[in-house]
N, C-alpha and C positions, 0 to 999 in steps of 0.2 A: 504494499499500499503506501504511495504517496502522500505524505502529512498534510501538505499546502492542496491535495486534488484527492478528498476523501472517496469522493461519487465516481463511480464507475457505470459506463452506458456499454452496453454491446450488441450488438445491431448485424440479423444477416439477411443478407440482401441478395433475391434470384435475378440474374440479367437472362434475357433471351434475345438471340439476335437477331434479329428483321433482315440483315444482309448477309451474303456471303463475308467471311472474316477471319481474321489471325494477327498475334502476333510473332513476328518473324525472328530468326535468330541471327539475320545477318549475314548468311553464307549458303549455298546450294550444295549441291551435292553434283555428281557426275552428268544429270539431265538434268535436273534444273534449278532457275537462279537462286530459289529465297524458298527455306521451309520455315514449320511451323514451330515455334517453342510448343513443348510437351513436357508433362509433366514423369514422372518414377514411372509411371505404368504405360507411358508412351500415348496418352492419351493429351490432347490439344488441354490448354489453361491459359487462365489469366493472369499474367504474373502482377504480384502487387503494387509493385514502381508503377506501372504503366497506368493501375487503375488508380494508385493516389495523382499521379502526374497529371491526368486530364481533370478528377475530381479537382483539383488544386485550380487548376485554368477557369472551370465554369463557376468556380465558387467566388475564384476573383471578380470575375466577369459582373457577377450577380450583386456580389454586396461589398468589393473594394479588398484594398491589397491589407489593409489593418486586420478586418476580418480574416482574410485569408491567414496572414502570419501569426495572427493568435491560434487558429484551430491545425494550421499545418507546420509554423514555425517557420525559422528564417536562419542567415548567417549573412551578418552584414558587418564586416572588417572585424575587430574584435569583441562586435556584439553580437549573441544568437538566442534561438529559443527552442527548447526541442517541440518535436512535432508530440500534440497531445493525444493524436488521432492515429490509430495504429489500423492500418492495412492489408486485410488478408488476399491470398491468392484464392481467383474466381476456382473453384473444383467443378468438374464435367456432372451433368447428369446421364444417369443413365435412362433404359427405357421407361421406369417406374418412376422417373421424377424423383431419385433420389442421389443428392450429391456423392461423389464417389471418392471416399476418406480410407487414408491406406492402402497398403499393396492390395493387385488380384493377381489372382494364379491366372497363366495367359487362357486356362479353360473355362475360366468363370468369363473374362472377358469376350471371350467367341461365343457364350451363351447369350450374351445381349446382342442384339442384332445394332442397337442405334453404337453401343461399343465397339462392336466389330466392325462397323463403318467408319467410325473417325481412328481406329489402329491405322487404318492403311497409311501409306506413305503419302499418299496426295490424294486425299477428298475429292479436290476441285482444284482444278488447274483453271488458270486462264493465262491465254499468251497476249501478250503488251507490243504494241511497237509504236515510236513514238515519228511523227512525221513532220517534215517540214513545209516550209511553205511553197515548195514545188511538188507536195505528195507524194516524195520520198522516204525513206527510210533512213532518220539521222544514223549515223556510225555509233553504236554500242546503245540504241536506241531497244533495240529487238529482244525483249526478255520475258520470261515468264514468272509468274506466282502462284504457289499454294496457297490454299483457303481451304477453312471448313465451311457446312453449309448453313445456310439461314437455317433459325427454329432450335440452334442448339441454345442448351443453358448451363447456366453457370451460378455458384453461389459463393457467394463474398461474406468473410465474416469481419467484422470493423469494430475496434471499441477507443472510447474515448473516455480522459481520465478529466472528471469536471472538479472544479474548486467552491462549489456551491453558489456562486454569487449569479445574481439575472442575467448578465451579460455571457456568463460562460455556458449558463443553461440555453440561452438563447443561440449558441452558435451550435450547438447540438441542433436544436430543433430547425435551424434554418439549412444545417447541413442535409437533414433527414427529407425537408421538404423539395431540395434542391433534387436530392438522388430520386424521389418518389414522381416528381412532376415533369424530369427535363428526360429527352433522348439523349444517350452517351454516345457519342463517336471513339471506337477505341481501336487502336491497331493501325496498320499499314495501308493508308490510301484511304483515310477518313473522309476525305473531300472527293474522291473516286467512287464513291457509292459503297465503299466498304466498311463494315466491322459499327454499323447502326446498330444498337440495345435500346432496350425498354428496361427497365423493371416491372416485373411482372408479382413478383412478392418479397414484402418484406415486413420484418418485425423487432423488436426493442427489448429491453427490458435495463431497470436502473438497480443499481444495488449501493446503498448507504453503506461502508464499511465504520459509521463512525457508532453503527448501533448494532446489537450483539443478530439481530436477525437480519440485514443487512450482510452481515460476515458469514453466517451459517449456508443465504442464498448464494454469496458470489463463491463459497466453496465448491457448493454442490451443484454449480450451473454446469449445463450441459456443452461437451466440449465437441458432441457429435450437430453436424449442420444440419440435419434434417428434423431434428427434435427442435421444436419451435411451442411446445403444450403450453411451458410457462413464462411466455413473452407476449407481449402487444401486439397485434396485426396493425399493420401500416394499410391506411388506402393507398393505392395508386391511382395516378391518372392518365398514363398511359398516352401520351399527346405528341404528334409531332408540331403541335403550333406554337410552341413555342418561340420560334425566329420568324422574324418575317420570311417567307414564299411567295413562289409564281410556280403555276401551274399552267401547262399547254396541253389539250386537249386535241389529240389530232387522231388521223386516219391515213394509213399510207394509201398511194395514189395507186400504186402497182404492188410491185416485189420489193423482198428487201431481204437483207442477211446480213448478219455480225458475226466474224470469227468464223472458226473453224470446230467445231460441235464434235462429239462423238457419237458413234450411234446408239440406241437404246432399242428394248422390245417396245413394238407396237407402231414403230414410226411409218407414216406412211401409209399404215394397216399392212404392212409388208410382214410374212414371216419370219423369223427369225435366218430361217436358212435362202432366203432369196437376197440378191446384190440389194445393196444398199447404194444411194446416190455417194457420188465423189467426194464431193463437199457436201459440209453440213452447219446448220447453223448453231449458235452456242447454245447450249442446254444444261439446267441442272435441276439436284431435286433439294427440296425442303425438307426439313423434320416437321411434321405436325402435331400439334398436342388437343386433345380433348381430354381436359382435367388432368389427372396425373398418368395418361396413358400416352405415348408417344408412338408414332408410324411415319413412315417414310415416304411422303407422298410420290405421285405420279412427275414425270420428270416434263419444265417448263423451258419455254426456250427467254430467252434474256435477251435485254438491250442494255449492256453496262451501261454504267455510268460513265464509265471513262471514255467510252466511244462519241458519246454526247458531247462530253467537255471538250475534249480535242479538236473537234470541227468548230463550238462554240468560244473557244481561247482563239483560233487563227481567224475566225470571221470577227472579234471583238477588236483584235488588232487593227484588221483591215478599216473598220467603220471609224475607227478613232482616227486614225490617218487622215481617214477623208474628213472628218469632221475640222482637224485642224492644219485641214489643206496642206499634207504632207504628202508627195509622191515621188514615185522613182529614189533615188540615194538618197534625199531626206528620210524616207521610212528607216526608224529604227529595225532591228531584229525583233522575231518576235518573241522571245524572252526577255528581250529589254525593252517592250514596249509597255509605256507605263499603265495603262491600263491593264494589260496582263500581269502585270505584278500586284497590281491593288486587288484584283481580282481573285486572281489564281497562286498567289504570292508566287517566289524567290527563293534561289538559293546561292549564293557565292562563294563558293571553299576557296579560293585564292584569299579573298577582302573577309574571310567570316561573315560576311552580311546574310542575313535569311530572314524570312517574314513570312510566316502562314497566310494561305489566301482564306476570303472570307466567303467564295461561292464554294456551296457543295452540293452534291447532285445525287439523286437516287437510282438505283437501279430499274430495270422494270423488267418486272416478270410478266410473260404473255401466258393469261389463263386460259384464252380459247385463241386456239392456232388456227391459221387455215394454210394446210401446209400444200406445196406443189413442188415438182419436180421439173427442171428444163433442161435440155442435152444441148450441148455446145461441142463444136467442131470445128476444125482448121482446117481450108483446103487448099493441097498442094496448086499453087499457081500455071505448075507445068503438067502436071497431069490430071490436075482436077479430082485428084482425090481425096482421102483424109489422109492427113501426115501423120507418122505413126506415136502414140501418146498424143494427143490433141483431141481426141472424142472422150467426150467426159460426160457426167451428169450432176448437175450441181441443184441441191433442193433449197427452196426459198421459201419465206412466207408471205401470204398475199391478203391484201387489203384488211390488214388486223386495225384496231384502235387503241391505242395508247396515251397513256399521260405521261409527262415529261414534267417532274419535279426539281426545282434549285432552290436551296435556302440561303440566304445570307444569314450569316452565323454571329457577326459582329456590325449589326444595323448603325452601331451608334463612332462606327468609323469615317471622317470624313471623306468623300469624293468629290473629284469634280464633277460637274455637271454634264463634260462630252462622255466621261465615264461611265455613268448611268446612260447617255444617251445611245453608246456603243452597244451596252449588254441590251438595252430594248429594241435596237432595228435588228441584232442579232437572232432576236427572239423571233422576231416579227419576218426576218428570212425564213427560219425553219420553217412556220407558219404558212408562210406562201409558198411553199414548194423552194426557196431558191439555194435551199443548204440542206443536199441531201446527208443524211446518215448511215454510216454501215459501210460494207462493200460493195464497189463493183457500182459507184456511180456514176463513171465513166460511160457504162454501157446504161443506164436507164434507173439502174436500183436504188432504192432507201430514200425517196422523193416524201415527204408526209406534208400533208398541209390540212389549215385546219376549214374543214368543210364546212363547217355551221357560224364560222366566223365569228366566234367568240371573244379571240384576242387574248392576251395575256391576259390570265389572271393574280392579280397583285393580294398577296392576304391583307395590306395594308393601305387597299384604294389604288394603287399607282403609285 
């Protein structure tokens, strides 16, 4: 017990991933560039340091630096303060919604279909490529990331030592309110559609160590994260509307496709023995929860946020240059464009300068897909026959409806008027079909339009 802080608060918080996600090790293997951080069982986990870092950032945005320093501690020259908040690792849940504590045998893991799926080296692989202004891949800009699927649940344990004062108690209440009412973006690519979490369950307990009853309850408190019988359950709001956001309701004008996906059973209603198209759209599975029972959902096609972000990023730079009368050699490189740096962030390793972007996009999962296969070939100009290896089949999606959503994570940041205009004009270009998304735009794929002419819907009325 800390004499000056005799009251201990404990909380269990369950996070559910609303998108594909991962905290990465920072290195790859012989086949993939970025690997998932795993626990002693080989299962995905959420690092306590990563959780503490993003929670401090969000708490600072909401309540200011002084409150964040009082809760999370600080170091400033010779002065500093220890953190009174302890953040535990997020432990993954099995198919019965139980957090996995301790070591399991390989047989126990394989008997649970959710854990067996998460034990795979690469549950989900997304291929990424950075394109320049000419539409060609940037050097060293082709890479891939491994992710855990949407729907995975984790439970973290939090502890806080309180001195009993009103201000100290308020810090804990403010922290719980932030945790249960705001979405959390955690891990790699949080602004590229990855790592969006909601708190789906939370409970806490208070132990006053100045009283015999409090000491006894503290000593007998459960360390099992699934045991919440003696704790007070907190309401969770589960809303994404805490940030200013924009929504575009679009209809594909024709065919479109993103990425090279993997085949799955039931695609195009073909049997497993029948030959599938050579090129497939990106598709993924989610984990679906009904009460305390999980299941693995059907494959869904995905329009990843990173594909939308790349196109938006280049078009924002174009409109910003036009609005400021910059043409030809007067235009800066896209990475150095002021609008791009303000909205999407930047990192300059040489000068040790960096800034996170304020714009984050959401992955779009296609719940109702219209599939269609297209045949392609290339004709030899001399023989008028098909060239070897040039006859192939491409599977595309056709006339799908989808909603594109982007969030402004820091609406208080001052932005030049032309930057806002450049973003608005870019979104209008998408709605008018002037900015294709995905692969094959040079041959007519990826054109989306706002058929109902609704326009860009901003949550703050524009």
